[in-house]
N, CA, C and O of each residue as an XYZ file, in Angstrom:
724
protein
N      90.627     77.221     77.202
C      90.758     78.476     77.854
C      89.501     78.615     78.706
O      89.647     79.260     79.744
N      88.240     78.099     78.435
C      87.153     78.143     79.187
C      87.335     77.166     80.511
O      86.819     77.513     81.574
N      88.068     75.964     80.415
C      88.430     75.176     81.417
C      89.397     75.918     82.434
O      89.264     75.793     83.651
N      90.408     76.722     81.826
C      91.358     77.361     82.731
C      90.411     78.415     83.574
O      90.538     78.499     84.795
N      89.558     79.130     82.929
C      88.828     80.161     83.448
C      88.023     79.489     84.782
O      88.058     79.984     85.909
N      87.377     78.402     84.456
C      86.455     77.627     85.516
C      87.638     77.209     86.597
O      87.301     77.402     87.765
N      88.712     76.774     86.443
C      89.573     76.229     87.286
C      90.168     77.445     88.059
O      90.334     77.359     89.275
N      90.454     78.446     87.451
C      90.723     79.752     88.264
C      89.629     80.347     89.386
O      89.818     80.746     90.535
N      88.473     80.248     88.627
C      87.192     80.721     89.481
C      87.072     79.791     90.745
O      86.827     80.247     91.862
N      87.251     78.535     90.502
C      87.165     77.596     91.689
C      88.474     77.983     92.754
O      88.295     78.187     93.955
N      89.676     78.036     92.150
C      90.638     78.286     93.039
C      90.399     79.676     93.816
O      90.691     79.797     95.006
N      89.939     80.537     93.175
C      89.602     81.990     93.668
C      88.614     81.803     94.952
O      88.844     82.301     96.054
N      87.500     81.021     94.640
C      86.496     80.979     95.724
C      86.937     80.288     96.833
O      86.552     80.544     97.974
N      87.817     79.325     96.516
C      88.259     78.267     97.534
C      89.467     79.033     98.608
O      89.658     78.733     99.786
N      90.074     79.926     97.936
C      91.377     80.418     98.545
C      91.300     81.871     98.826
O      92.214     82.255     99.556
N      90.509     82.734     98.470
C      90.414     84.112     98.775
C      90.441     84.557    100.296
O      91.066     85.539    100.696
N      89.723     83.757    101.053
C      89.731     84.263    102.353
C      91.053     83.800    103.049
O      91.514     84.524    103.931
N      91.656     82.706    102.728
C      93.091     82.348    103.288
C      94.061     83.487    102.751
O      94.807     84.073    103.535
N      94.034     83.771    101.463
C      95.030     84.823    101.061
C      94.749     86.072    101.757
O      95.685     86.652    102.308
N      93.580     86.551    101.798
C      93.338     87.715    102.634
C      93.940     87.826    104.010
O      94.552     88.790    104.471
N      93.651     86.633    104.609
C      94.030     86.538    106.059
C      95.452     86.527    106.270
O      95.980     87.103    107.222
N      96.191     85.763    105.237
C      97.855     85.839    105.206
C      98.204     87.096    105.151
O      98.976     87.553    105.994
N      97.683     87.870    104.134
C      97.999     89.151    103.826
C      97.865     90.215    104.977
O      98.707     91.059    105.282
N      96.750     90.023    105.499
C      96.271     91.041    106.637
C      97.182     90.732    108.015
O      97.453     91.660    108.776
N      97.653     89.302    108.292
C      98.573     88.964    109.190
C      99.836     89.495    108.824
O     100.582     89.620    109.795
N     100.311     89.842    107.753
C     101.634     90.257    107.348
C     101.654     91.699    107.420
O     102.596     92.277    107.962
N     100.642     92.345    106.892
C     100.610     93.860    106.693
C      99.868     94.647    107.735
O     100.207     95.780    108.077
N      98.868     94.010    108.208
C      97.990     94.595    109.310
C      97.136     95.757    108.906
O      96.794     96.620    109.714
N      96.729     95.765    107.392
C      96.057     97.043    106.962
C      95.086     96.373    106.038
O      95.489     95.524    105.243
N      93.713     96.745    106.113
C      92.698     96.162    105.561
C      92.870     96.497    104.053
O      92.845     95.544    103.275
N      93.031     97.664    103.593
C      93.176     98.052    102.298
C      94.275     97.432    101.436
O      94.120     96.979    100.302
N      95.435     97.480    102.158
C      96.688     96.874    101.535
C      96.549     95.341    101.524
O      97.111     94.733    100.614
N      95.871     94.682    102.424
C      95.543     93.237    102.405
C      94.688     92.823    101.156
O      94.965     91.840    100.469
N      93.515     93.743    100.896
C      92.758     93.591     99.798
C      93.658     93.661     98.575
O      93.571     92.762     97.740
N      94.615     94.776     98.388
C      95.269     94.980     97.221
C      96.137     93.545     96.940
O      96.087     92.902     95.892
N      96.866     93.240     98.021
C      97.630     92.074     97.815
C      96.924     90.845     97.392
O      97.437     90.102     96.554
N      95.640     90.562     97.989
C      94.901     89.566     97.482
C      94.462     89.589     95.949
O      94.355     88.599     95.225
N      94.227     90.933     95.598
C      93.892     90.931     94.072
C      95.218     90.637     93.272
O      95.135     89.965     92.244
N      96.487     91.133     93.717
C      97.635     90.853     93.052
C      98.004     89.380     93.095
O      98.528     88.814     92.135
N      97.734     88.823     94.159
C      97.997     87.509     94.327
C      97.154     86.686     93.081
O      97.722     85.907     92.315
N      95.960     86.947     93.033
C      95.155     86.162     92.325
C      95.509     86.609     90.653
O      95.394     85.741     89.788
N      95.883     87.824     90.331
C      96.343     88.107     89.045
C      97.398     87.290     88.644
O      97.443     86.880     87.484
N      98.418     86.950     89.625
C      99.718     86.168     89.399
C      99.097     84.732     89.364
O      99.628     83.994     88.535
N      98.221     84.264     89.997
C      97.624     82.912     90.057
C      97.207     82.714     88.597
O      97.557     81.744     87.925
N      96.366     83.797     88.126
C      95.560     83.638     86.736
C      96.596     83.429     85.617
O      96.488     82.597     84.715
N      97.722     84.385     85.811
C      98.551     84.464     84.589
C      99.477     83.067     84.679
O      99.933     82.498     83.688
N      99.657     82.644     86.018
C     100.646     81.422     85.933
C      99.992     80.044     86.121
O     100.708     79.081     86.394
N      98.745     79.918     85.996
C      98.036     78.629     86.156
C      98.411     77.638     85.185
O      98.384     76.438     85.458
N      98.790     78.122     83.965
C      99.143     77.142     83.043
C     100.645     76.652     83.339
O     100.975     75.576     82.840
N     101.511     77.308     84.056
C     102.671     76.904     84.369
C     102.783     76.032     85.846
O     103.857     75.627     86.292
N     101.512     75.834     86.483
C     101.634     75.170     87.641
C     102.050     73.590     87.318
O     101.549     72.873     86.451
N     103.057     73.266     88.212
C     103.679     71.874     87.926
C     103.222     70.857     88.823
O     103.793     69.768     88.769
N     102.386     71.009     89.553
C     101.799     70.135     90.575
C     102.738     69.153     91.458
O     102.434     68.012     91.807
N     103.913     69.819     91.737
C     104.913     69.318     92.725
C     104.361     69.565     94.151
O     104.625     68.905     95.155
N     103.603     70.562     94.058
C     102.838     70.896     95.577
C     101.498     70.929     95.332
O     101.111     70.689     94.188
N     100.573     71.230     96.360
C      99.325     71.402     96.194
C      99.032     72.706     95.729
O      99.928     73.550     95.711
N      97.646     73.027     95.272
C      97.489     74.527     94.955
C      97.590     75.402     96.325
O      98.147     76.498     96.384
N      96.990     74.771     97.364
C      97.340     75.458     98.608
C      98.578     76.036     99.015
O      98.700     77.208     99.372
N      99.585     75.109     98.951
C     101.051     75.401     98.982
C     101.441     76.482     98.099
O     102.031     77.490     98.490
N     101.086     76.243     96.848
C     101.454     77.093     95.776
C     100.992     78.605     95.892
O     101.749     79.546     95.652
N      99.581     78.749     96.313
C      99.018     79.947     96.699
C      99.716     80.785     97.866
O     100.020     81.975     97.783
N      99.906     79.982     98.927
C     100.571     80.388    100.128
C     101.815     81.036     99.660
O     102.149     82.166    100.014
N     102.482     80.295     98.865
C     103.954     80.697     98.523
C     103.866     82.237     97.904
O     104.455     83.231     98.329
N     103.017     82.149     96.850
C     102.655     83.420     96.034
C     102.334     84.514     96.927
O     102.809     85.634     96.741
N     101.403     84.198     98.070
C     100.930     85.216     98.914
C     101.969     85.712     99.701
O     102.061     86.928     99.863
N     102.865     84.845    100.277
C     104.057     85.383    101.095
C     105.015     86.148    100.400
O     105.599     87.084    100.946
N     105.233     85.781     99.124
C     106.198     86.500     98.232
C     105.560     87.895     97.939
O     106.235     88.924     97.978
N     104.345     87.882     97.671
C     103.596     89.296     97.323
C     103.717     90.007     98.670
O     104.186     91.140     98.553
N     103.446     89.675     99.795
C     103.650     90.350    100.988
C     105.045     90.936    101.269
O     105.195     92.078    101.701
N     105.967     90.168    101.024
C     107.383     90.528    101.153
C     107.656     91.744    100.273
O     108.110     92.828    100.640
N     107.266     91.334     98.933
C     107.461     92.399     97.997
C     106.855     93.713     98.267
O     107.449     94.765     98.029
N     105.608     93.645     98.792
C     104.880     94.761     99.151
C     105.635     95.639    100.042
O     105.790     96.843     99.839
N     106.170     94.884    101.191
C     106.865     95.495    102.282
C     108.173     96.178    101.863
O     108.568     97.266    102.281
N     108.815     95.346    100.935
C     110.181     96.061    100.453
C     109.635     97.421     99.596
O     110.200     98.513     99.655
N     108.622     97.184     98.919
C     108.259     98.536     98.151
C     108.020     99.559     98.825
O     108.572    100.620     98.534
N     107.074     99.452     99.955
C     106.611    100.331    100.848
C     107.987    100.971    101.530
O     108.161    102.188    101.588
N     108.977     99.965    102.058
C     110.049    100.580    102.675
C     111.142    101.314    101.717
O     111.945    102.129    102.174
N     111.098    100.965    100.415
C     111.853    101.829     99.513
C     111.389    103.267     99.131
O     112.114    104.218     98.838
N     110.047    103.227     99.195
C     109.187    104.438     99.102
C     109.616    105.441    100.448
O     109.937    106.625    100.345
N     109.552    104.792    101.509
C     109.786    105.655    102.657
C     111.233    106.206    102.674
O     111.458    107.365    103.022
N     112.298    105.272    102.255
C     113.602    105.784    101.920
C     113.778    107.010    101.014
O     114.495    107.969    101.301
N     112.994    106.874     99.800
C     113.007    107.736     98.947
C     112.372    108.977     99.381
O     112.758    110.020     98.852
N     111.487    109.015    100.236
C     110.880    110.142    100.712
C     111.792    110.736    101.808
O     111.568    111.930    102.008
N     112.639    110.262    102.465
C     113.670    110.771    103.247
C     114.533    111.658    102.330
O     114.874    112.765    102.746
N     114.941    111.199    100.996
C     115.866    111.808    100.247
C     115.046    112.890     99.250
O     115.506    113.253     98.167
N     113.851    113.310     99.751
C     113.178    114.501     98.948
C     112.044    114.151     98.188
O     111.566    115.074     97.527
N     111.462    112.992     98.110
C     110.223    112.835     97.374
C     108.990    113.405     98.117
O     108.834    112.993     99.266
N     108.144    114.238     97.660
C     107.239    114.882     98.206
C     105.950    114.097     97.906
O     105.787    113.577     96.802
N     105.048    114.011     98.873
C     103.750    113.134     98.794
C     102.661    114.069     99.262
O     102.879    114.933    100.112
N     101.475    113.883     98.690
C     100.303    114.685     99.228
C      99.962    113.911    100.703
O      99.297    114.464    101.579
N     100.439    112.746    100.817
C     100.199    112.035    102.040
C     101.299    111.495    102.879
O     101.639    110.313    102.818
N     101.865    112.388    103.679
C     103.112    111.950    104.393
C     102.988    110.699    105.272
O     103.880    109.856    105.362
N     101.829    110.645    105.903
C     101.354    109.472    106.654
C     101.697    108.199    105.927
O     102.269    107.313    106.562
N     101.384    108.011    104.580
C     101.611    106.833    104.101
C     103.170    106.375    103.986
O     103.571    105.214    103.918
N     103.838    107.391    103.982
C     105.480    107.033    103.983
C     105.870    106.886    105.505
O     106.708    106.027    105.778
N     105.377    107.590    106.436
C     106.113    107.612    107.690
C     105.358    106.582    108.792
O     105.938    106.220    109.816
N     104.052    106.176    108.465
C     103.527    105.019    109.436
C     103.794    103.673    108.827
O     103.474    103.482    107.654
N     104.343    102.752    109.519
C     104.543    101.472    109.265
C     103.349    100.837    109.006
O     103.225    100.227    107.944
N     102.487    100.879    109.773
C     101.153    100.029    109.770
C     100.097    100.913    110.573
O     100.372    101.417    111.662
N      98.819    101.062    109.914
C      97.905    101.808    110.673
C      97.082    100.703    111.617
O      96.138    101.032    112.335
N      97.526     99.514    111.517
C      96.891     98.452    112.348
C      95.553     98.381    112.164
O      94.927     98.846    113.117
N      94.784     97.895    111.129
C      93.464     97.982    111.086
C      93.039     96.405    111.114
O      92.312     96.023    110.197
N      93.396     95.584    111.987
C      93.007     94.241    112.033
C      91.737     94.066    112.612
O      91.522     94.420    113.772
N      90.854     93.533    111.877
C      89.372     93.459    112.444
C      89.204     92.517    113.526
O      88.302     92.667    114.350
N      90.084     91.480    113.575
C      90.015     90.319    114.376
C      90.281     90.763    115.855
O      89.983     90.036    116.802
N      90.858     91.991    116.001
C      91.136     92.478    117.353
C      90.114     93.412    118.008
O      89.783     94.465    117.463
N      89.617     93.009    119.192
C      88.676     93.789    120.009
C      89.569     95.132    120.408
O      90.783     95.206    120.601
N      88.636     96.085    120.461
C      88.967     97.451    120.830
C      90.092     97.496    121.997
O      91.201     98.021    121.896
N      89.621     96.904    122.997
C      90.356     96.999    124.320
C      91.626     96.207    124.456
O      92.359     96.287    125.442
N      91.866     95.371    123.326
C      93.133     94.507    123.183
C      93.907     95.196    121.967
O      95.026     94.796    121.645
N      93.291     96.208    121.329
C      94.089     96.782    120.227
C      95.336     97.322    120.373
O      96.221     97.162    119.532
N      95.490     98.052    121.541
C      96.874     98.553    121.861
C      97.963     97.444    122.260
O      99.159     97.625    122.033
N      97.477     96.315    122.854
C      98.471     95.234    123.014
C      98.642     94.533    121.835
O      99.783     94.095    121.690
N      97.906     94.307    121.006
C      97.949     93.684    119.725
C      98.990     94.581    118.754
O      99.957     94.145    118.130
N      98.523     95.903    118.809
C      99.558     96.689    118.155
C     100.930     96.512    118.459
O     101.743     96.361    117.547
N     101.327     96.516    119.849
C     102.680     96.450    120.245
C     103.218     94.949    119.736
O     104.293     94.762    119.166
N     102.221     93.908    120.073
C     102.870     92.537    119.579
C     103.138     92.656    118.008
O     104.234     92.305    117.572
N     102.198     93.122    117.198
C     102.619     93.238    115.708
C     103.656     94.027    115.358
O     104.376     93.753    114.398
N     103.831     95.131    116.148
C     104.974     95.850    115.892
C     106.363     95.190    116.053
O     107.265     95.397    115.241
N     106.512     94.326    117.214
C     107.580     93.348    117.368
C     107.704     92.429    116.347
O     108.754     92.172    115.759
N     106.548     91.903    116.127
C     106.597     90.691    114.860
C     107.141     91.198    113.800
O     107.946     90.488    113.198
N     106.847     92.565    113.288
C     107.397     93.130    112.059
C     108.851     93.273    112.140
O     109.533     93.336    111.117
N     109.395     93.333    113.417
C     110.933     93.554    113.385
C     111.685     92.223    113.262
O     112.911     92.234    113.143
N     110.888     90.912    113.290
C     111.671     89.751    113.107
C     112.253     89.703    111.524
O     111.784     90.308    110.560
N     113.382     88.827    111.549
C     113.837     88.632    110.048
C     112.677     87.970    109.159
O     111.667     87.456    109.640
N     112.944     88.053    107.912
C     111.695     87.503    106.855
C     111.278     85.995    107.408
O     110.174     85.682    107.854
N     112.323     85.226    107.281
C     111.943     83.964    107.377
C     111.454     83.405    108.848
O     110.771     82.393    109.003
N     111.921     84.230    109.856
C     111.408     84.073    111.348
C     109.976     84.358    111.221
O     109.134     83.538    111.588
N     109.605     85.745    110.601
C     108.317     86.116    110.567
C     107.445     85.340    109.903
O     106.332     85.191    110.408
N     107.706     84.795    108.857
C     107.079     83.856    108.071
C     106.613     82.550    108.775
O     105.469     82.095    108.737
N     107.551     82.086    109.345
C     107.399     80.711    109.894
C     106.542     80.867    111.232
O     105.706     80.005    111.500
N     106.745     81.967    112.079
C     105.990     82.332    113.090
C     104.421     82.601    112.812
O     103.522     82.050    113.448
N     104.236     83.481    111.824
C     102.913     83.673    111.387
C     101.926     82.574    110.860
O     100.714     82.493    111.055
N     102.770     81.733    110.129
C     102.253     80.596    109.485
C     101.777     79.522    110.750
O     100.686     78.953    110.802
N     102.746     79.418    111.621
C     102.572     78.588    112.719
C     101.427     78.999    113.623
O     100.423     78.302    113.768
N     101.653     80.339    114.316
C     100.692     80.733    115.241
C      99.510     81.381    114.825
O      98.509     81.067    115.469
N      99.342     82.322    113.786
C      98.193     82.739    113.294
C      97.491     81.964    112.380
O      96.262     82.036    112.386
N      98.132     81.147    111.502
C      97.476     80.332    110.499
C      97.168     78.994    110.954
O      96.346     78.298    110.358
N      97.886     78.540    112.145
C      97.633     77.346    112.731
C      98.279     76.079    111.832
O      97.850     74.938    112.007
N      99.266     76.342    110.929
C      99.648     75.415    110.295
C     100.767     74.510    111.027
O     101.404     74.950    111.984
N     100.972     73.125    110.469
C     101.914     72.467    111.044
C     103.248     72.779    110.499
O     103.426     73.497    109.515
N     104.232     72.171    111.224
C     105.636     72.388    110.724
C     105.952     71.828    109.449
O     106.624     72.463    108.635
N     105.477     70.585    109.201
C     105.614     69.985    107.886
C     104.995     71.004    106.657
O     105.627     71.303    105.644
N     103.886     71.374    106.918
C     103.242     72.334    106.129
C     103.860     73.653    105.722
O     103.742     74.159    104.606
N     104.553     74.171    106.775
C     105.256     75.443    106.881
C     106.507     75.081    106.006
O     106.851     75.929    105.183
N     107.176     73.994    106.086
C     108.492     73.719    105.527
C     108.230     73.569    103.948
O     109.065     73.990    103.148
N     107.090     72.980    103.550
C     106.526     72.783    102.239
C     106.544     74.082    101.640
O     107.070     74.317    100.552
N     105.959     74.932    102.369
C     105.517     76.439    102.006
C     106.897     77.102    101.719
O     107.162     77.547    100.603
N     107.741     77.149    102.736
C     108.810     77.835    102.662
C     110.124     77.161    101.956
O     111.222     77.700    101.823
N     109.760     75.918    101.558
C     110.898     75.107    100.966
C     112.188     75.190    101.736
O     113.274     75.555    101.284
N     111.894     74.767    103.071
C     112.945     74.461    103.802
C     112.740     73.039    104.559
O     111.697     72.421    104.346
N     113.723     72.510    105.442
C     113.441     71.439    106.216
C     112.455     71.571    107.492
O     112.328     72.676    108.019
N     111.910     70.692    107.880
C     111.173     70.706    109.071
C     111.896     71.243    110.296
O     111.388     72.100    111.019
N     113.150     70.691    110.518
C     113.921     71.087    111.613
C     114.422     72.643    111.471
O     114.875     73.217    112.461
N     114.336     73.224    110.352
C     114.593     74.700    109.994
C     113.561     75.238    110.438
O     113.741     76.163    111.229
N     112.279     74.890    110.123
C     111.176     75.701    110.484
C     111.012     75.576    112.056
O     110.551     76.559    112.637
N     111.340     74.483    112.774
C     111.253     74.456    114.210
C     112.303     75.496    114.889
O     112.004     76.181    115.867
N     113.584     75.528    114.241
C     114.385     76.403    114.628
C     114.082     77.791    114.384
O     114.412     78.617    115.235
N     113.431     78.189    113.214
C     113.009     79.334    112.932
C     111.750     79.789    113.990
O     111.795     80.931    114.447
N     111.006     79.194    114.245
C     109.823     79.387    115.265
C     110.540     79.668    116.814
O     110.281     80.615    117.557
N     111.365     78.725    117.028
C     112.032     78.862    118.377
C     112.758     80.105    118.502
O     112.618     80.789    119.516
N     113.586     80.485    117.478
C     114.098     81.829    117.513
C     113.359     82.912    117.407
O     113.680     83.977    117.935
N     112.185     82.724    116.639
C     111.241     83.970    116.717
C     110.456     84.081    117.970
O     110.030     85.198    118.266
N     110.189     82.996    118.805
C     109.579     83.146    119.857
C     110.582     83.818    120.987
O     110.156     84.620    121.819
N     111.931     83.408    120.924
C     112.919     84.004    121.777
C     112.883     85.478    121.672
O     112.569     86.277    122.554
N     113.295     85.740    120.321
C     113.266     87.342    120.133
C     111.990     88.069    120.420
O     112.165     89.203    120.865
N     110.769     87.694    120.273
C     109.784     88.280    120.471
C     109.652     88.277    122.025
O     109.149     89.272    122.546
N     110.049     87.276    122.779
C     109.875     87.356    124.186
C     110.815     88.535    124.745
O     110.421     89.426    125.497
N     112.015     88.405    124.292
C     113.139     89.495    124.672
C     112.658     90.950    124.224
O     112.883     91.860    125.023
N     112.133     91.202    123.244
C     111.862     92.461    122.572
C     110.464     93.069    123.283
O     110.285     94.274    123.464
N     109.532     92.047    123.641
C     108.220     92.375    124.379
C     108.599     92.759    125.748
O     107.927     93.652    126.263
N     109.602     92.215    126.454
C     109.785     92.359    127.772
C     110.384     93.778    127.812
O     109.915     94.548    128.649
N     111.440     94.240    126.941
C     112.028     95.330    126.873
C     110.857     96.617    126.532
O     110.849     97.725    127.068
N     110.123     96.227    125.732
C     109.044     97.209    125.143
C     108.090     97.448    126.551
O     107.957     98.589    126.995
N     107.527     96.429    127.122
C     106.958     96.638    128.393
C     107.613     97.366    129.500
O     107.078     98.285    130.121
N     108.738     96.930    129.701
C     109.537     97.838    130.650
C     109.615     99.498    130.176
O     109.474    100.439    130.956
N     109.822     99.587    128.992
C     109.875    101.095    128.504
C     108.635    101.829    128.581
O     108.635    103.053    128.716
N     107.352    100.997    128.484
C     106.064    101.466    128.422
C     105.787    101.724    129.975
O     105.048    102.682    130.205
N     106.293    100.978    131.128
C     105.938    101.056    132.240
C     106.735    102.366    132.875
O     106.244    103.086    133.745
N     107.841    102.522    132.383
C     108.498    103.939    132.726
C     107.862    105.131    132.343
O     108.047    106.151    133.008
N     107.149    105.130    131.370
C     106.549    106.346    130.983
C     105.587    107.043    131.761
O     105.111    108.102    131.350
């Protein structure tokens, strides 16, 4: 038991920043990223005894983090749909705002451009978004991404290629619309 506690603390200190950054890239909100980080490490703590070492701890924790982010997004989206059908809230902004875009790595003058980019990234289908974020924001190699996503390297290459094309098309459209305003 004491050994598990020590192992968990070591994992926490080694991966807490990585988990937070992945969550922040997915969610673009500091408070939500902190909540997801906590939830990820609760899951890691409770699942540590089941870790089968088929992959590295880093890969395993990445996978848990991505799944937690996807679950968080699904939950938030279902709350929004429930709101449309009559749920009342003290804070309507919570249900109507996709993201408040509180990413600390973005300088103020670039914030509007980054917000547009992340709005478009958030429209990608899940597996394209995951591959793109892991590649472009986390700087991971295609083999690492393939291991985390449990797909082939060629699938990762295809997902990233399609994500880039979709982003390019949607950003061009978005920029044209903004220029006409």
